[in-house]
C-alpha positions as a printed Julia matrix, in Angstrom:
377×3 Matrix{Float64}:
  35.77  -133.72  26.63
  37.28  -130.58  25.11
  34.05  -129.94  23.24
  31.99  -130.2   26.43
  34.35  -127.84  28.29
  34.21  -125.38  25.42
  30.42  -125.51  25.46
  30.35  -124.91  29.22
  32.73  -121.97  29.01
  30.8   -120.35  26.21
  27.58  -120.96  28.15
  28.99  -119.2   31.22
  30.26  -116.33  29.09
  26.87  -116.0   27.39
  25.07  -115.88  30.75
  27.58  -113.32  32.08
  27.13  -111.14  29.0
  23.35  -111.37  29.36
  23.5   -110.38  33.04
  25.89  -107.51  32.41
  23.83  -106.37  29.45
  20.66  -106.4   31.53
  22.31  -104.41  34.32
  23.75  -101.87  31.89
  20.37  -101.51  30.17
  18.64  -101.02  33.53
  21.28   -98.48  34.57
  20.82   -96.48  31.38
  17.02   -96.69  31.46
  16.81   -95.54  35.07
  18.83   -92.44  34.28
  15.84   -91.25  32.26
  13.45   -91.91  35.18
  13.01   -89.97  38.47
  14.76   -92.45  40.76
  15.72   -91.23  44.23
  19.32   -90.03  44.05
  19.89   -89.71  47.82
  21.3    -86.84  49.84
  24.82   -88.25  50.42
  25.57   -87.81  54.12
  29.05   -86.53  54.91
  31.46   -88.16  57.33
  30.58   -87.65  60.98
  33.42   -88.18  63.46
  35.38   -86.32  66.13
  36.96   -84.01  63.55
  33.58   -83.29  61.92
  30.94   -83.9   64.6
  27.89   -82.32  62.92
  25.71   -84.48  60.68
  25.27   -82.8   57.3
  24.84   -83.72  53.64
  27.05   -83.04  50.63
  26.66   -79.3   50.14
  25.54   -77.31  47.09
  23.82   -80.24  45.44
  20.39   -80.68  43.87
  18.93   -84.16  43.55
  15.69   -85.98  42.79
  13.61   -87.62  45.51
  10.94   -90.2   44.79
   9.33   -92.99  46.77
   8.48   -96.56  45.84
   9.19   -98.72  42.84
   6.77   -96.63  40.76
   8.34   -93.25  41.65
   5.74   -91.73  43.97
   6.1    -88.2   45.36
   8.69   -86.95  42.89
  10.41   -83.81  44.17
  13.58   -81.85  43.46
  15.61   -81.35  46.61
  18.39   -78.84  47.19
  21.1    -79.2   49.84
  22.53   -75.75  50.53
  25.98   -74.4   51.31
  25.9    -75.67  54.91
  24.79   -79.18  54.02
  21.11   -78.98  54.98
  17.98   -79.45  52.86
  16.93   -75.87  52.17
  16.59   -73.87  48.97
  18.3    -70.87  50.57
  21.97   -70.6   51.5
  22.93   -69.71  55.07
  24.94   -66.58  55.84
  26.98   -66.46  59.05
  27.58   -62.73  58.6
  23.92   -61.72  58.21
  22.49   -59.53  60.99
  18.73   -59.86  60.48
  16.69   -61.84  63.05
  16.92   -65.59  62.52
  14.51   -68.43  63.27
  16.22   -71.82  63.46
  13.93   -74.81  62.89
  15.27   -78.15  64.12
  13.82   -81.6   63.56
  14.02   -84.94  61.78
  12.55   -86.1   58.48
   9.41   -84.02  59.06
  11.49   -80.83  58.83
  13.99   -82.26  56.33
  10.85   -82.8   54.21
  12.45   -84.23  51.06
   9.01   -85.19  49.74
   7.59   -81.65  49.96
   8.47   -78.74  47.62
  10.47   -76.18  49.6
   7.92   -73.41  49.1
   5.3    -75.61  50.84
   7.44   -76.5   53.88
   7.15   -74.65  57.17
  10.6    -73.11  56.65
   9.81   -72.14  53.07
   6.47   -70.59  54.0
   7.94   -68.61  56.89
  10.98   -67.49  54.9
   8.66   -66.15  52.23
   6.48   -64.38  54.82
   9.57   -62.79  56.41
  11.21   -61.67  53.17
  13.28   -58.6   53.96
  12.57   -58.77  57.71
  14.23   -61.98  58.83
  15.64   -65.37  57.96
  14.56   -68.99  58.5
  17.21   -71.74  58.57
  16.37   -75.42  59.0
  18.58   -78.13  60.51
  17.21   -81.62  60.1
  17.72   -85.16  58.85
  15.79   -88.42  58.92
  16.49   -90.57  61.98
  17.49   -87.78  64.37
  16.18   -87.59  67.93
  16.13   -85.1   70.79
  19.84   -85.56  71.52
  20.83   -84.8   67.93
  18.58   -81.74  67.95
  20.84   -80.3   70.64
  23.92   -80.8   68.44
  22.3    -78.91  65.58
  21.11   -76.2   67.99
  24.69   -75.7   69.18
  25.91   -75.58  65.58
  23.28   -72.95  64.77
  24.14   -71.01  67.94
  27.86   -70.91  67.26
  27.61   -70.24  63.53
  24.5    -68.14  62.92
  23.32   -66.81  66.33
  19.56   -67.42  66.0
  17.07   -65.15  67.74
  14.4    -67.85  68.05
  14.32   -71.65  67.94
  11.57   -74.09  66.97
  12.02   -77.8   67.72
   9.48   -80.12  66.13
   8.73   -83.19  68.26
   7.32   -86.46  66.88
   6.68   -89.84  68.56
   9.94   -91.66  67.8
  12.15   -88.8   69.02
  12.41   -90.37  72.48
  13.8    -93.77  71.46
  16.07   -92.19  68.86
  17.75   -90.17  71.61
  18.96   -93.25  73.52
  22.16   -95.0   72.55
  20.99   -98.29  74.02
  18.01   -98.35  71.66
  19.32   -96.77  68.44
  22.69   -97.06  66.69
  22.16   -95.65  63.2
  25.39   -93.92  62.18
  26.03   -90.2   62.17
  24.02   -89.13  65.22
  24.76   -88.26  68.83
  22.69   -89.94  71.53
  22.39   -89.96  75.31
  23.87   -92.69  77.45
  22.93   -92.78  81.13
  25.56   -92.48  83.83
  25.25   -94.08  87.24
  24.54   -90.67  88.79
  21.57   -90.1   86.48
  23.39   -87.68  84.21
  24.06   -88.2   80.52
  27.14   -88.92  78.48
  27.18   -88.18  74.76
  27.72   -91.14  72.43
  28.4    -90.67  68.73
  27.97   -93.53  66.29
  30.51   -92.42  63.71
  29.76   -92.46  60.01
  32.53   -92.92  57.46
  31.19   -93.78  54.0
  33.4    -96.41  52.39
  34.93   -96.05  48.95
  32.49   -98.65  47.65
  29.52   -96.71  49.04
  30.8    -93.45  47.55
  31.16   -95.14  44.16
  27.8    -96.91  44.32
  26.02   -93.63  45.11
  26.6    -92.7   41.47
  24.75   -95.73  40.13
  21.13   -95.16  39.19
  20.37   -98.88  39.54
  21.9    -99.15  43.0
  20.08   -96.05  44.22
  16.79   -97.27  42.77
  17.13  -100.64  44.49
  18.17   -99.17  47.85
  16.13   -95.96  47.97
  13.0    -96.73  45.95
  12.6   -100.5   46.15
  14.47  -100.75  49.48
  15.68  -104.19  48.47
  17.92  -104.41  51.54
  14.83  -104.39  53.79
  12.44  -106.25  51.52
  12.06  -109.15  53.95
  11.36  -106.93  56.94
   7.68  -106.48  57.64
   6.6   -102.98  58.61
   3.06  -102.66  59.9
   3.22   -99.08  61.12
   0.58   -96.53  60.17
  -1.78   -98.97  58.47
  -4.81   -96.94  59.43
  -7.01   -95.71  62.22
  -8.22   -99.23  62.99
  -4.7   -100.59  63.62
  -4.45  -100.76  67.41
  -0.73  -101.52  67.5
   0.52   -98.05  66.63
  -0.19   -94.42  67.39
   2.0    -92.11  65.37
   5.1    -94.06  64.41
   5.62   -95.84  67.73
   3.86   -98.68  69.53
   0.63   -97.66  71.21
   1.65   -99.14  74.56
   5.08   -99.2   76.17
   6.39  -101.0   79.29
   6.97   -98.79  82.32
  10.74   -99.26  82.3
  10.9    -98.02  78.72
   8.66   -95.07  79.56
  11.14   -94.22  82.32
  13.9    -94.19  79.68
  11.85   -91.86  77.5
  11.18   -89.51  80.42
  14.88   -89.45  81.25
  15.72   -88.49  77.65
  13.14   -85.68  77.75
  14.59   -84.35  81.0
  18.13   -84.37  79.61
  16.98   -82.59  76.45
  15.15   -79.85  78.33
  18.01   -79.53  80.79
  20.56   -78.83  78.04
  18.3    -76.87  75.72
  18.89   -73.28  76.94
  22.67   -73.62  76.9
  22.84   -75.41  73.56
  20.48   -72.96  71.86
  22.01   -69.86  73.44
  18.66   -68.11  73.84
  16.41   -67.63  76.89
  13.52   -70.0   77.47
  10.96   -67.54  76.1
  12.72   -67.74  72.73
  12.44   -71.54  72.56
   9.38   -73.1   70.94
   8.39   -76.76  70.71
   5.75   -78.09  68.33
   4.1    -81.48  68.83
   2.44   -83.5   66.08
  -1.15   -84.65  66.55
  -2.72   -88.1   66.43
  -2.67   -89.24  62.86
  -4.43   -91.23  61.41
  -6.75   -91.57  64.41
  -8.1    -88.01  63.98
  -9.66   -89.11  60.7
 -11.7    -91.85  62.38
 -14.47   -91.75  64.92
 -14.49   -90.95  68.65
 -13.43   -94.49  69.55
 -10.2    -94.26  67.52
  -9.34   -90.88  69.0
 -10.09   -92.1   72.51
  -7.7    -94.99  71.96
  -4.97   -92.62  70.73
  -5.4    -90.41  73.78
  -4.39   -93.32  76.03
  -1.27   -94.2   74.03
   2.45   -93.82  74.71
   2.56   -90.81  72.4
  -0.28   -89.15  74.3
   1.46   -89.74  77.62
   4.89   -88.53  76.51
   3.75   -85.48  74.58
   1.53   -84.33  77.45
   4.33   -84.71  80.0
   6.9    -83.02  77.77
   4.57   -80.13  76.96
   3.9    -79.56  80.66
   7.61   -79.64  81.54
   8.54   -77.27  78.71
   5.76   -74.84  79.66
   6.88   -74.88  83.3
  10.37   -73.89  82.13
   8.99   -70.86  80.27
   9.14   -72.32  76.77
   6.3    -71.95  74.26
   4.45   -75.06  73.13
   2.46   -75.47  69.92
   0.04   -78.39  70.16
  -0.82   -79.33  66.6
  -3.53   -81.83  67.6
  -6.44   -79.38  68.09
  -5.32   -77.36  65.08
  -5.26   -80.43  62.85
  -8.62   -81.65  64.14
 -10.24   -78.25  63.61
  -8.93   -77.96  60.05
  -9.9    -81.54  59.17
 -13.44   -80.96  60.47
 -13.75   -78.05  58.04
 -12.55   -79.58  54.79
 -11.9    -83.32  55.43
  -8.47   -83.07  53.84
  -5.62   -85.09  55.36
  -2.23   -83.78  56.41
  -0.05   -86.54  54.95
   0.43   -88.31  51.65
  -1.58   -91.4   50.64
   1.6    -93.5   50.59
   3.71   -91.66  53.18
   2.88   -90.63  56.75
   5.04   -87.48  56.66
   3.25   -84.16  56.46
   2.21   -82.92  53.06
   2.04   -79.2   52.28
  -1.14   -78.83  54.37
   0.59   -80.35  57.37
   3.4    -77.83  57.06
   0.91   -75.02  56.57
  -0.75   -75.76  59.92
   2.57   -75.33  61.75
   3.59   -72.26  59.75
   0.3    -70.53  60.55
   0.64   -71.4   64.23
   4.18   -70.03  64.28
   3.16   -66.72  62.7
   0.41   -66.31  65.28
   2.65   -67.1   68.26
   3.86   -64.46  70.72
   7.6    -65.29  70.43
   7.51   -65.13  66.62
   5.74   -61.77  66.66
   8.14   -60.43  69.28
  11.19   -61.32  67.18
   9.81   -60.48  63.76
   7.64   -57.49  64.57
   6.33   -55.92  61.35
   7.71   -52.56  60.36
   5.77   -49.42  61.25
   2.5    -49.36  59.34
   3.05   -52.8   57.8
   0.29   -55.38  58.04
   1.55   -58.88  58.92
């Protein structure tokens, strides 16, 4: 009996040692590989209501188990993904770019992003600050606009709009922590609802583990059993952009309500007149790479409906709209090069270049950042 117990105990110990040894080996090995280290979101609550990341930190981003799209990412002094620090005392004209993961752009080298390209073009004449994070919607854009207004006093704003911005603005549809969302009142107005984010001690400790970050950020083990069929290609009729191609009328009414609340609050939250507010709208990818039938289908989608209505409303309010769809189609017809990565639907450097070029050619941008006497822009 004693011999059997001893054998069992030693067996358990041997298995435990093997498991621990494997985990330690994996941890050490991964530290020599470009695993995604994460951006480390800060606490968001009443005392600190603005979503930001741990400041003054450089980390590695990669995607997938095999480390696709490796990029070095810097979070600056204000807690946003940007290679340049922000200066509240600076007096030069400032463009504030607000958005979600498309502007956060952790998979794109800074110099190739729209903010990086424009900052380089404006060297010595103006500044470009970006305020963005994955998962944000129209409501959160207003919070960042107010933060930029109160801290840096921008001269011009650009808000980049993508298909899932509407749902991600509604508290009844989205609850991911750290962001502010709209909640409808009985009178049709909006209340602000914050889903607070307080990283636990365990989470803060685990962020320092290469193995944990690899499993959660690269492998995404916590969502391994969830099937995601979005953006499978131009022949997938379920999706246009990153939302469903068709939406029930009651949900469309919710989206329209969110758009109206966003546009209603935008001048006050940005602190600039309507003519200094610009909105850019992504095109129809991947349908633009297919034939006329695919594009015709996309033009009858939820994204087509919402972007058209929002562009018309913004224009009527005196704001400037950049429609990236014809620009993307024209460029693709010339060189047949796509605007996203093979394994990721976010813009690549070419996608950012399209928007940067459109911004530089726009009337509001030229009015704010007029070239010096005799200088060619």
